[in-house]
C-alpha positions in Angstrom: -42.6 21.2 -12.7 -38.7 21.3 -12.9 -37.3 18.1 -14.5 -34.5 17.7 -11.8 -37.2 18.0 -9.2 -39.1 15.3 -10.9 -36.1 13.2 -10.8 -35.6 13.5 -7.1 -39.2 13.0 -6.2 -39.3 9.8 -8.3 -36.4 8.4 -6.5 -37.8 9.4 -3.1 -41.1 7.8 -4.0 -39.2 4.6 -5.0 -37.1 4.7 -2.0 -40.0 5.0 0.6 -42.3 2.6 -1.5 -39.3 -0.1 -1.3 -39.1 0.7 2.6 -42.9 0.0 2.9 -42.9 -3.0 0.8 -40.3 -4.5 3.3 -42.7 -3.9 6.3 -45.9 -4.9 4.6 -47.2 -8.4 4.0 -46.8 -9.9 0.4 -50.2 -9.7 -0.4 -50.7 -5.9 0.4 -52.8 -5.2 -2.7 -53.2 -1.4 -2.2 -49.3 -0.7 -1.8 -48.6 -3.1 -4.6 -50.9 -1.0 -6.8 -49.2 2.2 -5.7 -45.6 0.6 -6.5 -47.1 -0.4 -10.1 -48.5 2.9 -10.7 -45.1 4.7 -9.7 -43.3 2.5 -12.0 -45.3 3.7 -15.0 -45.1 7.5 -13.7 -49.1 7.3 -13.2 -49.0 9.5 -10.0 -52.9 9.8 -10.0 -53.4 6.1 -9.7 -50.4 5.9 -7.2 -52.1 8.6 -5.0 -55.3 6.8 -5.2 -53.9 3.3 -4.3 -52.1 4.9 -1.3 -55.3 6.6 -0.1 -56.8 3.0 -0.2 -53.8 1.5 1.7 -54.3 4.5 4.4 -58.1 3.5 4.6 -57.1 -0.2 5.1 -54.4 0.3 7.8 -54.8 3.7 9.1 -52.4 3.1 12.1 -49.6 2.1 9.9 -46.8 4.7 9.0 -45.6 3.3 5.9 -48.3 4.5 3.4 -48.1 8.0 5.1 -44.3 8.0 4.3 -45.1 6.9 0.7 -47.7 9.7 0.2 -45.5 12.4 1.4 -42.8 11.2 -0.9 -45.5 11.5 -3.8 -46.2 14.9 -2.5 -42.8 15.9 -2.7 -42.7 14.8 -6.2 -45.6 17.0 -7.2 -44.1 19.9 -5.2 -46.5 20.0 -2.6 -44.2 20.5 0.7 -46.9 21.6 3.0 -49.0 18.4 2.3 -45.9 16.2 2.4 -45.0 17.6 5.9 -48.6 17.1 7.1 -48.3 13.3 6.2 -44.8 13.0 7.7 -46.4 14.2 10.9 -48.8 11.7 10.7 -46.2 8.8 10.1 -44.3 10.3 13.0 -47.2 10.0 15.5 -47.6 6.3 14.4 -44.0 5.3 14.7 -42.3 7.9 16.9 -39.1 5.7 17.3 -38.5 5.4 13.5 -36.1 8.0 12.1 -37.6 7.9 8.4 -40.2 10.6 8.9 -37.6 13.0 10.5 -35.1 12.3 7.7 -37.8 13.1 5.0 -38.7 16.3 6.9 -35.0 17.4 6.9 -35.0 16.8 3.2 -37.9 19.1 2.5 -36.5 21.8 4.8 -33.1 21.5 2.9 -34.8 21.8 -0.3 -36.5 24.9 0.8 -33.3 26.6 2.1 -34.5 26.2 5.8 -31.1 24.9 6.9 -31.7 25.3 10.8 -35.0 23.3 10.7 -33.3 20.8 8.4 -30.5 20.1 10.8 -33.0 20.1 13.7 -35.0 17.4 11.8 -32.0 15.3 11.2 -30.8 15.7 14.7 -33.9 14.1 15.7 -33.7 11.3 13.4 -30.1 10.4 14.7 -31.3 10.7 18.4 -33.7 7.7 17.4 -30.9 5.9 15.0 -27.3 7.3 15.8 -25.9 5.4 12.6 -28.8 6.0 10.2 -27.0 6.7 7.0 -29.4 8.8 5.1 -29.9 11.1 8.1 -25.9 11.6 8.6 -25.7 12.4 4.8 -28.7 14.7 5.0 -27.2 16.7 8.0 -23.8 16.8 6.3 -25.6 18.4 3.1 -27.3 20.7 5.5 -24.3 21.9 7.3 -22.2 22.3 4.1 -25.1 24.6 2.7 -24.9 26.4 6.0 -21.3 27.0 5.8 -20.4 24.7 8.8 -17.8 22.7 6.8 -16.4 21.3 10.0 -19.5 19.7 11.2 -20.2 18.6 7.6 -16.9 16.8 7.4 -17.5 15.0 10.8 -21.0 13.8 9.4 -19.2 12.6 6.0 -16.5 10.8 8.0 -19.1 8.9 10.0 -21.1 8.0 7.0 -18.0 6.8 5.1 -17.2 4.6 8.2 -20.7 3.0 7.4 -20.6 2.9 3.7 -16.8 3.0 2.7 -17.2 2.1 -0.8 -20.0 4.9 -1.6 -18.0 6.9 -4.2 -20.7 9.6 -4.0 -20.1 10.0 -0.4 -16.5 10.2 -0.8 -16.7 12.8 -3.8 -18.9 14.9 -1.5 -16.6 14.8 1.2 -13.4 15.5 -1.1 -15.1 18.4 -2.7 -15.4 20.0 0.9 -11.7 19.4 1.7 -10.7 20.7 -1.8 -12.7 23.7 -1.6 -11.5 24.6 2.0 -7.9 23.9 0.9 -8.4 26.2 -2.0 -9.5 29.0 0.4 -6.8 28.3 2.8 -4.2 28.3 0.4 -5.1 31.9 -0.9 -4.5 33.3 2.8 -1.3 31.3 3.7 2.0 33.2 3.3 5.1 31.0 2.5 8.9 32.3 2.8 11.6 29.8 1.9 13.8 31.5 4.7 11.5 30.1 7.3 12.3 26.5 6.3 13.5 24.6 9.4 17.3 23.4 9.6 18.1 20.4 7.2 18.4 18.0 10.1 14.6 18.5 10.8 13.5 18.1 7.1 13.2 15.3 4.7 14.7 15.9 1.5 14.2 13.9 -1.7 15.0 14.7 -5.4 17.7 16.7 -7.1 18.4 20.2 -5.3 18.4 21.7 -8.9 15.1 20.3 -10.0 12.9 22.9 -11.8 9.9 22.1 -9.3 10.0 22.3 -5.7 7.1 20.9 -3.4 7.0 21.5 0.2 4.6 19.6 2.3 3.9 20.7 5.9 2.4 17.8 8.2 2.2 16.9 11.9 3.0 13.2 12.9 0.0 13.1 15.2 -2.5 14.0 12.2 -0.9 13.1 9.0 -2.8 14.2 6.0 -5.9 12.3 4.6 -5.3 10.8 1.3 -7.4 13.2 -0.6 -5.6 16.3 1.2 -2.2 15.2 0.1 -0.4 14.6 -3.2 -1.2 11.5 -5.2 1.6 8.9 -4.1 2.0 7.4 -7.5 2.5 10.9 -9.4 4.7 12.0 -6.5 6.8 8.7 -6.9 7.0 9.2 -10.7 8.2 12.7 -10.5 10.8 12.0 -8.0 12.1 8.8 -10.0 12.6 11.1 -13.0 14.5 13.8 -11.0 12.1 16.4 -12.1 11.0 17.2 -8.4 12.6 18.2 -5.4 10.4 17.2 -2.2 10.8 18.7 1.4 8.8 17.5 4.2 8.3 19.7 7.3 6.6 18.6 10.3 5.1 21.4 12.7 4.5 21.4 16.1 1.0 21.5 17.8 1.8 22.3 21.5 1.5 18.6 22.4 4.5 16.5 23.3 3.2 13.6 21.3 3.7 15.8 18.1 7.4 16.2 18.9 8.0 12.6 19.2 6.0 11.7 16.3 7.6 14.4 14.3 11.2 13.3 15.1 10.2 9.5 14.4 9.4 10.6 10.8 12.3 12.9 10.6 14.9 10.3 11.9 13.4 7.4 9.8 13.7 9.5 6.6 12.1 8.9 3.2 13.1 5.1 3.7 10.5 4.6 6.6 8.0 7.6 6.0 5.1 5.2 4.6 5.7 2.5 7.0 5.4 5.1 9.7 2.5 6.8 8.1 0.6 3.5 8.2 1.6 2.7 11.8 0.6 6.2 13.3 -2.6 6.1 11.5 -3.4 2.5 12.8 -5.2 1.8 16.0 -1.9 0.9 17.9 -0.2 4.1 16.8 -3.1 6.2 17.8 -3.3 4.3 21.3 0.6 4.7 21.7 0.2 8.7 20.8 -2.4 9.2 23.4 -0.5 7.5 26.1 2.0 10.3 25.7 -0.7 12.9 26.4 -2.2 11.1 29.1 0.7 9.9 31.1 3.9 10.7 29.1 4.7 7.1 28.5 7.0 6.8 25.4 7.5 3.0 25.9 4.6 2.0 23.4 5.4 4.5 20.7 9.2 3.6 21.0 8.2 -0.2 20.4 6.2 0.7 17.4 8.8 3.1 15.7 11.6 0.4 16.4 9.3 -2.3 14.6 8.5 0.1 11.7 12.3 1.2 11.2 13.1 -2.7 11.1 10.3 -3.5 8.8 11.5 -0.5 6.4 15.2 -1.5 6.7 16.4 1.5 8.8 19.2 1.2 11.3 17.4 0.5 14.6 20.0 2.6 16.3 18.3 5.7 15.1 15.6 4.9 17.6 17.5 6.1 20.7 20.0 8.1 19.1 17.6 10.4 17.1 13.9 9.6 17.4 13.8 9.6 21.1 16.8 11.6 21.9 15.7 14.4 24.3 18.6 16.9 23.1 17.2 16.4 19.5 13.8 17.2 20.8 14.8 20.3 22.3 16.9 21.4 19.3 13.8 20.8 17.0 11.4 22.8 19.3 13.8 25.7 19.4 14.6 25.7 15.5 10.6 25.4 15.0 10.2 28.3 17.5 12.6 30.5 15.8 11.4 29.9 12.2 7.6 30.0 13.3 8.1 33.4 15.1 10.4 34.8 12.3 7.4 34.4 9.8 4.5 35.3 11.9 4.4 39.0 11.0 3.9 38.1 7.1 0.3 37.0 7.7 -1.2 33.5 8.1 1.8 31.2 9.0 2.4 28.2 7.0 3.6 26.3 10.2 0.0 26.8 11.8 -1.9 24.7 9.4 -1.5 21.2 8.3 -1.4 20.0 5.5 0.0 22.9 3.6 1.3 22.0 0.1 3.7 24.7 -1.5 4.7 24.4 -5.1 7.7 26.7 -6.1 7.0 29.1 -3.2 3.1 29.2 -3.8 0.7 27.4 -1.5 -1.8 25.3 -3.7 -4.4 23.0 -2.9 -4.0 19.1 -3.5 -5.8 18.9 -6.6 -3.9 21.5 -8.2 -0.6 20.1 -7.0 -1.6 16.6 -8.3 -2.5 18.2 -11.8 1.1 19.8 -11.8 2.6 16.5 -10.7 0.8 14.7 -13.6 2.0 17.1 -16.0 5.7 16.9 -14.6 5.7 13.2 -14.9 2.8 11.5 -16.9 1.9 8.0 -16.0 3.3 5.2 -18.2 0.7 3.3 -20.4 0.2 -0.2 -18.5 -2.4 -2.8 -18.4 -3.0 -6.1 -16.3 -2.3 -9.2 -18.3 -5.8 -10.4 -19.2 -5.1 -14.1 -20.3 -2.2 -16.5 -20.9 -0.1 -15.8 -23.8 2.8 -17.7 -25.5 6.2 -16.6 -24.8 7.8 -15.1 -27.8 10.9 -17.1 -27.5 11.2 -20.8 -28.8 11.0 -23.6 -26.3 14.2 -25.6 -26.3 12.3 -28.8 -25.2 12.9 -30.6 -21.6 15.6 -33.0 -23.0 17.6 -29.8 -24.7 19.8 -28.8 -21.9 21.5 -26.1 -24.2 20.9 -22.5 -22.8 20.3 -19.7 -25.2 23.1 -17.1 -25.5 21.2 -14.9 -22.9 19.1 -16.8 -20.8 17.4 -13.7 -19.3 14.1 -12.7 -21.0 14.3 -9.6 -23.2 12.1 -7.7 -20.6 14.3 -8.1 -17.7 14.7 -4.9 -15.8 18.2 -3.5 -14.9 18.8 -3.4 -11.1 17.9 -0.5 -9.2 20.0 0.5 -6.2 16.8 2.0 -4.5 15.5 -1.7 -4.3 18.3 -3.2 -2.3 18.4 -5.4 -0.5 15.4 -6.6 -2.2 17.1 -6.7 -5.8 14.9 -9.2 -7.4 15.9 -8.1 -11.0 18.1 -9.8 -13.3 21.8 -8.7 -13.4 23.4 -8.7 -16.8 26.4 -10.8 -17.2 28.8 -11.0 -20.2 28.3 -14.2 -22.4 30.9 -16.9 -22.2 32.1 -19.7 -24.4 33.3 -23.1 -23.5 31.8 -24.2 -20.2 29.8 -27.6 -20.7 26.1 -26.5 -20.2 24.4 -28.2 -17.2 20.7 -27.9 -16.7 19.5 -24.2 -16.3 16.9 -23.0 -13.9 13.5 -22.0 -15.2 13.8 -18.8 -17.0 12.5 -16.0 -14.8 9.1 -14.6 -15.3 9.4 -11.5 -17.2 9.2 -7.9 -15.5 7.6 -5.6 -17.9 5.9 -2.7 -15.7 7.7 0.5 -14.5 7.7 1.1 -10.8 7.7 -1.2 -7.9 5.6 -2.8 -5.1 5.6 -0.3 -2.1 8.0 -1.0 0.4 5.4 -1.7 3.2 3.6 -4.3 1.1 6.7 -6.6 0.4 7.3 -9.7 2.6 5.9 -13.2 3.4 2.1 -13.6 3.0 0.1 -16.5 3.8 -3.6 -17.4 3.4 -4.6 -17.2 7.0 -3.3 -17.2 10.7 -2.6 -21.1 10.9 -0.2 -20.8 7.7 1.4 -17.6 9.2 1.8 -19.5 12.7 3.4 -22.3 10.7 5.8 -20.0 8.7 6.7 -18.2 11.9 7.6 -21.5 13.7 9.9 -22.6 10.7 11.6 -19.2 10.7 12.2 -19.2 14.3 13.7 -22.6 14.3 16.0 -21.8 11.1 19.4 -23.3 10.9 20.0 -22.7 7.2 19.2 -19.9 5.1 16.5 -21.5 2.9 14.6 -22.2 6.1 14.1 -18.1 6.3 11.7 -18.8 3.2 8.3 -20.8 3.2 8.3 -24.6 2.8 6.8 -26.0 -0.5 3.1 -25.4 -0.5 0.9 -28.5 -0.7 -0.5 -29.7 -3.9 -3.9 -29.9 -2.4 -4.0 -26.4 -1.0 -5.1 -23.2 -2.3 -3.9 -21.9 -6.0 -2.0 -19.4 -3.9 -0.5 -20.3 -0.7 2.4 -18.8 1.3 4.2 -16.4 -0.9 7.1 -14.1 -0.9 6.3 -10.6 -2.5 9.5 -8.4 -3.2 9.7 -5.2 -5.3 9.1 -6.6 -8.8 8.4 -10.2 -8.3 6.4 -12.8 -6.5 7.4 -16.4 -5.6 4.6 -18.8 -4.9 6.9 -21.8 -3.5 4.9 -24.4 -5.2 5.7 -27.8 -6.7 5.8 -26.4 -10.3 8.4 -23.5 -9.3 5.9 -20.8 -10.4 7.4 -17.2 -10.3 5.7 -14.1 -11.2 7.2 -10.9 -12.5 5.6 -7.3 -12.2 3.4 -6.8 -15.3 1.3 -3.9 -14.6 1.0 -1.1 -11.9 -2.1 0.7 -12.8 -2.7 4.2 -11.5 -5.0 4.4 -8.7 -6.8 7.6 -7.1 -6.0 8.7 -3.6 -9.1 6.5 -2.2 -8.7 3.4 -4.3 -7.0 0.3 -3.3 -3.4 -0.4 -4.4 -3.3 -3.1 -7.3 -0.9 -4.8 -9.5 -0.6 -7.4 -12.1 2.0 -10.0 -12.5 2.9 -12.5 -15.3 3.6 -15.9 -14.1 5.8 -18.9 -15.5 6.3 -22.5 -14.2 8.5 -25.3 -15.0 5.7 -27.5 -16.2 4.2 -25.1 -18.6 6.9 -23.8 -20.6 6.2 -21.0 -23.1 3.0 -19.9 -21.1 2.4 -17.0 -19.0 -0.4 -16.9 -16.5 -1.8 -13.7 -15.1 -1.9 -13.0 -11.5 -3.6 -9.8 -9.9 -3.1 -8.5 -6.4 -5.4 -6.1 -4.7 -4.8 -4.5 -1.2 -7.9 -5.0 1.1 -8.7 -3.4 4.3 -8.5 -5.7 7.5 -8.2 -5.7 11.2 -4.6 -5.0 12.7 -1.6 -3.3 11.3 -0.4 -6.1 9.0 -1.2 -5.5 5.4 -3.7 -7.5 3.6 -4.1 -8.6 0.0 -6.3 -10.5 -2.3 -4.6 -12.7 -4.9 -6.2 -14.2 -7.9 -4.3 -16.7 -10.1 -5.7 -17.0 -13.6 -9.4 -18.0 -13.4 -9.1 -19.5 -9.8 -11.2 -17.9 -7.1 -9.4 -15.2 -5.1 -7.2 -16.0 -2.1 -7.0 -13.4 0.8 -3.4 -13.2 2.2 -2.2 -11.6 5.4 1.3 -10.5 5.8 3.2 -12.6 8.2 6.7 -11.1 8.0 7.8 -7.8 6.3 10.6 -8.1 3.9 12.8 -5.6 5.8 12.7 -8.0 8.6 14.0 -11.2 6.6 17.4 -9.7 6.1 17.7 -9.3 9.9 16.2 -12.9 10.4 18.9 -14.4 7.8 21.8 -12.3 9.4 22.9 -14.9 12.1 22.5 -17.7 9.5 25.5 -16.6 7.5 28.4 -18.2 9.4 31.4 -15.9 9.5 34.8 -17.2 10.7 36.9 -14.4 11.5 40.1 -16.5 12.1 39.9 -18.0 8.6 38.2 -14.9 7.0 35.6 -17.0 5.5 31.9 -16.9 5.1 29.6 -19.9 4.9 26.0 -20.2 3.9 24.2 -23.5 4.3 21.2 -24.8 2.4 19.3 -28.2 2.5 21.3 -29.6 -0.5 24.8 -28.4 0.4 26.9 -25.3 1.1 28.3 -22.0 -0.4 31.5 -20.8 1.3 32.9 -17.2 0.3 36.4 -16.0 0.6 38.7 -13.4 -0.7 41.3 -14.7 -3.0 44.9 -13.5 -3.6 43.9 -11.1 -6.3 41.2 -9.5 -4.3 38.5 -11.4 -6.1 35.5 -13.1 -4.4 35.9 -17.0 -4.4 33.0 -19.3 -4.2 33.4 -22.6 -3.0 30.4 -25.0 -3.8 30.0 -28.3 -1.8 26.7 -30.1 -2.8 25.6 -33.1 -1.1 25.9 -36.3 -3.1 28.4 -34.6 -5.6 30.5 -36.8 -7.8 32.3 -36.7 -11.1 30.6 -34.4 -13.6 30.6 -31.3 -15.7 31.7 -28.1 -14.0 28.8 -26.4 -12.2 27.1 -23.3 -13.6 25.7 -20.1 -11.7 22.8 -18.2 -12.2 21.8 -15.0 -10.3 18.0 -14.6 -10.5 17.7 -16.7 -13.7 20.8 -14.7 -15.4 23.9 -16.6 -16.2 27.1 -15.7 -13.9 29.9 -16.7 -16.3 32.9 -14.2 -15.1 35.0 -17.1 -14.2 35.7 -20.7 -15.0 35.0 -23.4 -12.2 38.0 -25.5 -10.9 37.7 -28.8 -9.1 38.8 -29.3 -5.5 38.8 -32.1 -3.3 35.5 -31.2 -1.5 33.7 -29.7 -4.6 34.2 -26.9 -6.8 35.6 -23.3 -6.8 34.4 -20.3 -8.7 35.9 -17.0 -9.2 33.2 -14.4 -9.0 35.5 -11.4 -10.0 36.7 -8.4 -8.3 35.1 -8.3 -4.7 33.4 -5.1 -4.5 31.7 -5.6 -7.9 30.7 -9.3 -7.1 29.6 -8.5 -3.6 27.4 -5.7 -5.2 25.8 -7.9 -7.7 25.1 -10.5 -4.9 23.4 -7.8 -2.6 21.2 -6.7 -5.5 20.2 -10.4 -6.0 17.5 -12.6 -4.3 18.7 -16.0 -5.2 22.1 -17.5 -6.3 21.6 -20.8 -8.0 24.2 -23.5 -9.1 23.4 -26.5 -11.4 25.8 -29.4 -12.3 29.1 -30.2 -10.7 27.9 -33.8 -10.3 25.0 -32.9 -7.9 21.6 -34.5 -8.9 19.5 -31.2 -8.7 20.3 -27.4 -8.1 21.6 -25.5 -5.0 19.5 -22.6 -4.3 20.9 -19.8 -2.0 18.8 -17.0 -0.7 20.9 -13.8 -0.7 18.7 -12.2 2.4 21.4 -10.6 4.4 24.2 -11.1 2.2 25.1 -7.2 1.9 26.1 -7.2 5.7 27.6 -10.7 5.6 29.9 -9.4 2.7 30.9 -6.4 4.6 32.1 -8.5 7.5 34.2 -10.7 5.0 35.6 -7.2 3.4 36.7 -6.0 7.0 39.1 -9.0 7.7 40.4 -9.2 3.8 42.5 -6.0 3.2 42.7 -7.0 -0.5 38.9 -7.0 -1.0 38.3 -3.3 -1.6 35.2 -1.5 -0.7 32.2 -3.6 0.2 28.6 -2.5 -0.4 26.9 -0.8 2.5 24.7 -3.1 4.4 
């Protein structure tokens, strides 16, 4: 007997005996003896015990099922089928006998008979996992890969964590993609006009990847390039990426495609998640059923806002009928011009073209990995001491450079998030007020995906509490969560930005991105953070985040701080919406050409000075005589100008307007300490870019302001 057949038979016997043991009484001696004999591979003893079990209970199906499995192990398919027929007659509604029958026919290459047996099992139990998997294998062997994929999809819906099922499905997809890639003909002259493409990366890059998709049926994760590898290649400038969206003959495809095109690369991932969700599928179906665009328009507007895309694009581009007609005309022209060359790359999706050659996803991923290898990174496993000396709580003298050595330079692509430290020149003779806690170090490359950034809370009650606070906000610090209670979970309501995580607890805990490990297309996103707080100076504690599936479109995460139990979190507000929330709270006085932002402990007033510099007036409550204040932007000292005392507070020259406004737009918190105030003023900079643009517009000497 072949060794692999023996292994399959042993597994089958073990499975059926386990099923039998669940249905029998604890003291069923015959089946217990059969299980013991099976464990020591004494098949003769197992057969004798099963014969005894059948004699004791001739009307029960379990011993017949077990004996059929034993016959399969001993390579006796005819005897196994006879016992399965006996089991079927004793339990006509149970699917197990039909599944085992299908397995035998499949082992003997009788695909049609195997499929009929699995069909019979599924007629009895539509969600029976072994029957679905068996029929998927039979369809695959018979060459009916479409039917096989449908069964694997149903099976994975029942067992989403089954790696073997996912691998079997991926193998079919990859094999089909490889065959398809061999037949597709691609010509760069047939690319649609630039206004109907999404372009990323430098035009002169050595590698060019074209992805052809359709908005109503975006590629499954195993049929598209690995997102992390794609992002690395784009970040390094080694790749030019072109996204095309083909027409399927359905109106819904036109509007879904236009929403993706008009949203550009900024909104692509957010819209992908939206269109794949239940609400997205329902909205797209409504277009086909009644022509109603309203549900899709509302979802696209929300996605654009969440991604920081100008909402005006919804009406002016994504749902503009003139734009739709131009798209359809250009698609028809390019499609028809290419049709005579063979299988048209517009007629299939997804299609991946690497340097003019259609390739399957796994080969594209291999080339992306070679183009931009992943950095070495690992999640912090346990608290470690910070390498710098601790000055002590009573020593108020800041180091020459209070930013940690690992601070990351600002990345313009992260604006308006901008939560990394901005380098500032060291200065001399200012008296040193207490500095804020040093920010947690950022040591990992990459950033948190845009759709995952935002305010999170442990549950609906906390989200509602935050939403009520935000809706009633009168000051900029009301946009952020209140301090989490001391007796609450270790991770309460938080703010997750591109590279930082703020816990808003009593110990001022802040975390920097420490690890962004590679995950395959089917694995959940995860990241590691390193956290510091004001009470545990010199100690870095690990915090891990993992994305989890949940109901509804809002992203969900699971957070584990140190050794504490994991805390489930749901997104209450996307980060892109926070800037819009904050906009009205920046009080702009056009008459005085002045901008004021209030927080609980005072106010920040910005105006343009005579030399075109950005001037800041600090007005802390309860301020009295004292040393000049000191400014920090995300934990890094801002020492460009000397504070001067005024009748109502202090004034600080922040430097030339355009540079100072840009630094503020890339930051998250501007803090001021000293100036006679008992504590610190902390200004959230959400929405500051748009506010500074208003200020620049009314002050001719301000120079160019950053784009909001």
